[in-house]
Backbone as ProteinMPNN parsed JSONL, in Angstrom:
{"seq_chain_A": "MEARCQVKITEYENEPSVYLYSHWGADSIEDDVKDALKRRWRWSDYEYLTRIIYDVMVGDESGTETGYGISTSEHGDIEKLVEILPGQKVRIGKQEWTFEEYINQ", "coords_chain_A": {"N_chain_A": [[21.379, -2.513, -0.936], [18.974, -0.331, -2.283], [15.402, -0.514, -2.456], [13.047, 0.958, -3.321], [9.576, 1.666, -2.813], [6.011, 2.179, -3.135], [2.706, 2.397, -1.755], [-0.167, 3.373, -3.168], [-3.03, 4.972, -2.207], [-6.297, 5.455, -2.98], [-9.281, 6.687, -2.244], [-11.649, 7.755, -3.408], [-12.697, 8.386, -6.776], [-11.083, 10.894, -8.686], [-10.153, 12.306, -6.51], [-7.664, 13.404, -4.123], [-4.78, 11.317, -3.466], [-3.184, 9.145, -1.054], [0.129, 8.291, -0.293], [2.038, 5.608, 0.737], [5.253, 5.029, 1.754], [8.164, 3.035, 1.31], [11.552, 2.576, 1.879], [13.088, 0.333, 1.475], [11.398, -1.797, 0.765], [10.461, -3.026, -1.685], [10.617, -5.701, -2.517], [8.916, -7.043, -0.813], [6.49, -5.709, -0.719], [4.083, -6.352, -2.09], [3.274, -8.684, -0.769], [3.011, -7.612, 1.793], [0.81, -5.873, 1.504], [-1.097, -7.754, 0.795], [-1.126, -9.339, 3.132], [-2.138, -7.462, 4.958], [-4.705, -7.021, 3.87], [-5.767, -9.577, 4.094], [-6.598, -9.757, 6.695], [-9.084, -8.731, 6.644], [-10.103, -6.441, 7.723], [-11.775, -3.419, 7.951], [-12.247, -2.895, 5.166], [-13.995, -1.226, 3.849], [-13.489, 1.222, 4.863], [-11.359, 3.448, 4.243], [-9.653, 5.151, 5.618], [-8.944, 3.835, 8.014], [-8.057, 1.46, 6.812], [-5.796, 2.315, 5.406], [-4.048, 2.896, 7.52], [-3.814, 0.332, 8.609], [-2.544, -1.093, 6.524], [-0.144, 0.366, 6.448], [0.858, -0.202, 9.028], [1.44, -2.959, 8.756], [3.393, -2.827, 6.752], [5.476, -1.413, 8.081], [5.937, -2.898, 10.393], [8.046, -4.195, 12.883], [9.612, -1.953, 12.901], [8.496, 0.398, 13.692], [8.451, 3.735, 14.818], [11.034, 4.417, 14.147], [13.531, 6.561, 12.644], [14.007, 6.654, 9.872], [13.276, 5.033, 6.69], [10.512, 4.622, 6.226], [7.573, 6.378, 5.098], [4.962, 8.882, 4.663], [3.046, 10.391, 2.176], [1.75, 12.821, -0.214], [2.303, 12.514, -2.814], [3.796, 10.787, -5.623], [6.862, 9.135, -5.222], [10.011, 9.877, -6.742], [11.722, 7.809, -7.76], [10.788, 5.08, -7.513], [10.669, 1.477, -7.345], [8.503, -0.181, -7.387], [4.954, 0.047, -7.466], [2.032, -0.272, -5.71], [-1.374, -0.113, -6.011], [-4.215, 0.901, -4.248], [-7.469, 1.006, -4.965], [-10.586, 2.844, -5.565], [-13.667, 1.161, -4.786], [-12.781, -1.183, -3.659], [-10.423, -2.403, -4.864], [-7.297, -3.648, -6.177], [-4.383, -2.665, -7.855], [-1.569, -3.513, -9.745], [0.847, -2.51, -11.767], [-0.38, -3.292, -14.884], [-2.255, -5.069, -14.116], [-5.268, -5.874, -12.413], [-7.264, -6.466, -9.549], [-10.05, -7.503, -7.474], [-10.258, -6.943, -3.923], [-10.786, -9.403, -2.709], [-10.117, -11.265, -4.751], [-7.4, -10.687, -4.957], [-6.294, -11.431, -2.428], [-6.712, -14.128, -2.533], [-5.17, -15.2, -4.52]], "CA_chain_A": [[20.771, -1.914, -2.102], [17.658, 0.214, -2.032], [14.289, -1.081, -3.206], [11.978, 1.883, -2.961], [8.246, 1.337, -3.305], [4.92, 2.9, -2.512], [1.319, 1.985, -1.886], [-1.007, 4.55, -3.453], [-4.383, 4.686, -1.745], [-7.262, 6.406, -3.508], [-10.608, 6.274, -1.761], [-12.683, 8.184, -4.351], [-12.238, 8.871, -8.074], [-10.839, 12.329, -8.823], [-9.792, 12.88, -5.212], [-6.238, 13.181, -3.832], [-4.358, 10.013, -2.954], [-2.151, 9.075, -0.022], [1.179, 7.355, -0.679], [2.843, 5.03, 1.809], [6.584, 4.846, 1.161], [9.18, 2.199, 1.956], [12.842, 2.743, 1.236], [13.692, -0.972, 1.176], [10.388, -2.851, 0.761], [9.894, -3.425, -2.975], [10.523, -7.162, -2.634], [7.859, -7.592, 0.047], [5.326, -4.832, -0.632], [2.87, -7.05, -2.519], [2.885, -9.559, 0.347], [2.566, -6.767, 2.903], [-0.565, -5.44, 1.213], [-1.933, -8.958, 0.869], [-1.271, -9.698, 4.554], [-3.046, -6.484, 5.577], [-6.058, -7.265, 3.382], [-6.232, -10.877, 4.59], [-7.248, -9.561, 7.996], [-10.464, -8.355, 6.32], [-10.481, -5.326, 8.591], [-12.02, -2.059, 7.44], [-12.141, -2.781, 3.716], [-14.845, -0.126, 3.383], [-13.099, 2.434, 5.579], [-9.987, 3.612, 3.753], [-8.806, 5.806, 6.627], [-8.39, 2.763, 8.838], [-7.334, 0.517, 5.958], [-4.485, 2.911, 5.142], [-3.22, 2.691, 8.71], [-3.565, -1.109, 8.736], [-1.507, -1.431, 5.54], [1.102, 0.975, 6.91], [1.342, -0.986, 10.174], [2.049, -4.197, 8.25], [4.632, -2.439, 6.063], [6.495, -0.977, 9.038], [6.229, -4.017, 11.292], [8.791, -3.908, 14.108], [10.421, -0.743, 12.743], [7.72, 1.569, 14.092], [9.163, 4.67, 15.686], [12.382, 4.719, 13.669], [13.635, 7.845, 11.955], [14.034, 6.511, 8.423], [12.81, 3.771, 6.13], [9.108, 4.666, 5.845], [6.995, 7.706, 5.119], [3.616, 9.109, 4.149], [3.119, 11.555, 1.302], [0.635, 13.054, -1.129], [2.792, 12.416, -4.189], [4.613, 9.625, -5.943], [8.306, 9.323, -5.107], [10.593, 9.942, -8.071], [12.458, 6.647, -8.284], [10.354, 3.825, -6.899], [10.754, 0.281, -8.177], [7.208, -0.841, -7.447], [3.804, 0.782, -6.973], [0.806, -1.031, -5.502], [-2.455, 0.859, -5.884], [-5.495, 0.546, -3.646], [-8.378, 1.842, -5.741], [-11.98, 2.85, -5.14], [-14.387, -0.073, -5.098], [-12.044, -2.32, -3.086], [-9.609, -3.017, -5.903], [-5.84, -3.527, -6.119], [-3.751, -2.682, -9.173], [-0.11, -3.527, -9.819], [1.114, -2.417, -13.198], [-1.609, -3.323, -15.677], [-3.162, -6.079, -13.561], [-6.184, -5.354, -11.402], [-8.049, -7.48, -8.86], [-10.794, -7.099, -6.288], [-9.525, -7.343, -2.713], [-10.991, -10.849, -2.525], [-9.29, -11.963, -5.754], [-5.984, -10.466, -4.639], [-5.83, -12.219, -1.284], [-6.871, -15.555, -2.834], [-4.297, -15.656, -5.615]], "C_chain_A": [[19.357, -1.46, -1.761], [16.62, -0.468, -2.918], [13.049, -0.265, -2.867], [10.647, 1.46, -3.582], [7.212, 2.197, -2.589], [3.612, 2.14, -2.685], [0.525, 3.276, -2.053], [-2.438, 4.19, -3.089], [-5.301, 5.818, -2.18], [-8.652, 5.941, -3.119], [-11.705, 6.583, -2.775], [-12.032, 8.652, -5.643], [-12.087, 10.39, -8.017], [-10.594, 13.036, -7.489], [-8.302, 12.628, -4.973], [-5.977, 11.788, -3.25], [-3.359, 10.193, -1.828], [-1.156, 8.011, -0.479], [1.947, 6.907, 0.559], [4.159, 4.594, 1.188], [7.425, 3.891, 1.999], [10.475, 2.327, 1.166], [13.434, 1.408, 0.78], [12.688, -2.07, 0.844], [9.859, -3.355, -0.55], [9.731, -4.934, -3.118], [9.374, -7.745, -1.831], [6.559, -6.799, 0.028], [4.035, -5.521, -1.068], [2.37, -7.982, -1.417], [2.404, -8.763, 1.545], [1.116, -6.327, 2.7], [-1.515, -6.626, 1.32], [-2.165, -9.37, 2.319], [-2.222, -8.749, 5.273], [-4.488, -6.756, 5.149], [-6.617, -8.593, 3.876], [-6.9, -10.778, 5.952], [-8.727, -9.24, 7.835], [-10.996, -7.263, 7.249], [-10.675, -4.078, 7.751], [-11.849, -1.901, 5.924], [-12.933, -1.598, 3.18], [-14.492, 1.212, 4.025], [-11.627, 2.702, 5.299], [-9.081, 4.361, 4.729], [-8.153, 4.757, 7.526], [-7.562, 1.789, 7.994], [-5.934, 1.031, 5.637], [-3.546, 2.67, 6.314], [-2.876, 1.219, 8.892], [-2.472, -1.546, 7.762], [-0.159, -0.877, 5.989], [1.695, 0.205, 8.09], [2.024, -2.276, 9.724], [3.363, -3.879, 7.549], [5.761, -2.182, 7.053], [6.897, -2.098, 9.983], [6.929, -3.57, 12.557], [9.617, -2.628, 14.033], [9.646, 0.538, 13.072], [8.544, 2.447, 15.031], [10.577, 4.985, 15.259], [12.37, 6.001, 12.843], [13.505, 7.729, 10.44], [13.408, 5.196, 7.991], [11.392, 3.817, 5.605], [8.605, 6.097, 5.9], [5.601, 7.729, 4.531], [3.652, 10.41, 3.362], [1.822, 11.731, 0.524], [1.083, 12.995, -2.584], [3.666, 11.179, -4.366], [6.09, 9.986, -5.867], [8.928, 9.186, -6.491], [11.222, 8.679, -8.61], [12.077, 5.343, -7.584], [10.49, 2.676, -7.891], [9.403, -0.391, -8.347], [6.146, 0.058, -6.842], [2.627, -0.179, -6.884], [-0.291, -0.007, -5.26], [-3.682, 0.22, -5.235], [-6.498, 1.535, -4.234], [-9.781, 1.867, -5.144], [-12.662, 1.536, -5.534], [-13.68, -1.323, -4.631], [-11.297, -3.115, -4.158], [-8.134, -2.743, -5.658], [-5.332, -3.556, -7.551], [-2.241, -2.653, -8.994], [0.229, -3.568, -11.3], [-0.201, -2.37, -13.961], [-2.615, -4.344, -15.165], [-4.002, -5.473, -12.445], [-7.034, -6.496, -10.858], [-8.982, -6.81, -7.857], [-9.953, -7.498, -5.09], [-9.599, -8.864, -2.547], [-10.129, -11.649, -3.496], [-7.812, -11.852, -5.387], [-5.505, -11.342, -3.485], [-5.924, -13.718, -1.538], [-5.971, -16.049, -3.945], [-3.041, -16.33, -5.092]], "O_chain_A": [[18.637, -2.14, -1.031], [16.941, -0.943, -4.007], [12.127, -0.747, -2.208], [10.592, 0.968, -4.709], [7.499, 2.847, -1.584], [3.437, 1.358, -3.619], [0.546, 4.153, -1.189], [-2.992, 3.217, -3.602], [-5.115, 6.975, -1.805], [-9.139, 4.922, -3.61], [-12.6, 5.763, -2.984], [-10.951, 9.241, -5.623], [-12.877, 11.078, -7.371], [-10.813, 14.242, -7.375], [-7.737, 11.714, -5.573], [-6.848, 11.18, -2.628], [-2.765, 11.259, -1.67], [-1.548, 6.96, -0.987], [2.442, 7.731, 1.329], [4.167, 3.863, 0.198], [7.402, 3.931, 3.229], [10.487, 2.201, -0.059], [14.192, 1.36, -0.189], [13.108, -3.211, 0.652], [8.86, -4.075, -0.545], [8.798, -5.394, -3.776], [8.903, -8.839, -2.141], [5.606, -7.185, 0.704], [2.988, -5.29, -0.463], [1.167, -8.055, -1.165], [1.484, -9.191, 2.242], [0.3, -6.404, 3.618], [-2.609, -6.508, 1.873], [-3.287, -9.714, 2.691], [-3.022, -9.181, 6.103], [-5.395, -6.723, 5.981], [-7.828, -8.718, 4.059], [-7.693, -11.647, 6.314], [-9.525, -9.442, 8.75], [-12.196, -7.186, 7.515], [-9.822, -3.73, 6.934], [-11.356, -0.872, 5.462], [-12.568, -1.028, 2.152], [-15.138, 2.223, 3.75], [-10.753, 2.238, 6.031], [-7.86, 4.216, 4.668], [-6.946, 4.799, 7.763], [-6.493, 1.349, 8.417], [-4.984, 0.249, 5.601], [-2.391, 2.289, 6.128], [-1.758, 0.892, 9.291], [-1.569, -2.291, 8.142], [0.854, -1.572, 5.918], [2.905, -0.015, 8.141], [3.072, -2.642, 10.255], [4.348, -4.592, 7.737], [6.872, -2.68, 6.877], [8.07, -2.228, 10.334], [6.456, -2.66, 13.238], [10.262, -2.259, 15.014], [10.103, 1.637, 12.759], [9.24, 1.954, 15.919], [11.266, 5.747, 15.937], [11.316, 6.46, 12.403], [12.949, 8.619, 9.797], [13.057, 4.356, 8.82], [11.077, 3.127, 4.635], [9.13, 6.926, 6.643], [5.121, 6.74, 3.978], [4.213, 11.407, 3.816], [0.918, 10.899, 0.595], [0.336, 13.379, -3.483], [4.194, 10.614, -3.408], [6.513, 11.019, -6.385], [8.411, 8.445, -7.327], [11.254, 8.491, -9.826], [12.943, 4.6, -7.121], [10.434, 2.87, -9.105], [9.175, -1.091, -9.333], [6.384, 0.743, -5.847], [2.269, -0.824, -7.87], [-0.154, 0.866, -4.403], [-4.122, -0.86, -5.629], [-6.39, 2.743, -4.028], [-10.127, 1.02, -4.321], [-12.268, 0.889, -6.504], [-13.941, -2.412, -5.143], [-11.506, -4.315, -4.334], [-7.762, -1.754, -5.026], [-5.784, -4.362, -8.364], [-1.705, -1.877, -8.202], [-0.068, -4.54, -11.994], [-1.039, -1.503, -13.711], [-3.707, -4.472, -15.718], [-3.521, -4.672, -11.644], [-7.468, -7.376, -11.602], [-8.735, -5.679, -7.437], [-9.033, -8.305, -5.22], [-8.592, -9.519, -2.278], [-9.478, -12.613, -3.093], [-7.065, -12.824, -5.499], [-4.427, -11.93, -3.559], [-5.286, -14.503, -0.836], [-6.014, -17.232, -4.28], [-2.203, -16.77, -5.879]]}, "name": "protein", "num_of_chains": 1, "seq": "MEARCQVKITEYENEPSVYLYSHWGADSIEDDVKDALKRRWRWSDYEYLTRIIYDVMVGDESGTETGYGISTSEHGDIEKLVEILPGQKVRIGKQEWTFEEYINQ"}
């Protein structure tokens, strides 16, 4: 069964976002983002942070043809969206945390 999800990364208000897509990762995407942030690498540098989150999402499946992608728009039928917002914040649904709060919950 599919469990599509995305991580939406927005570095600045009113600027375009980048979406990291997983075809099967909805059950683990929150933990993937948390694991990436727990490294405390490049929290202030969203270009690197985006790649770090993507690396954790993909794990050992790097270099495969399917399963993961990068886009500039939200996929039509995702089950879960994790947002990385300006000011080092994470939002899932209506809940929002700072990076620090998110990794410590």
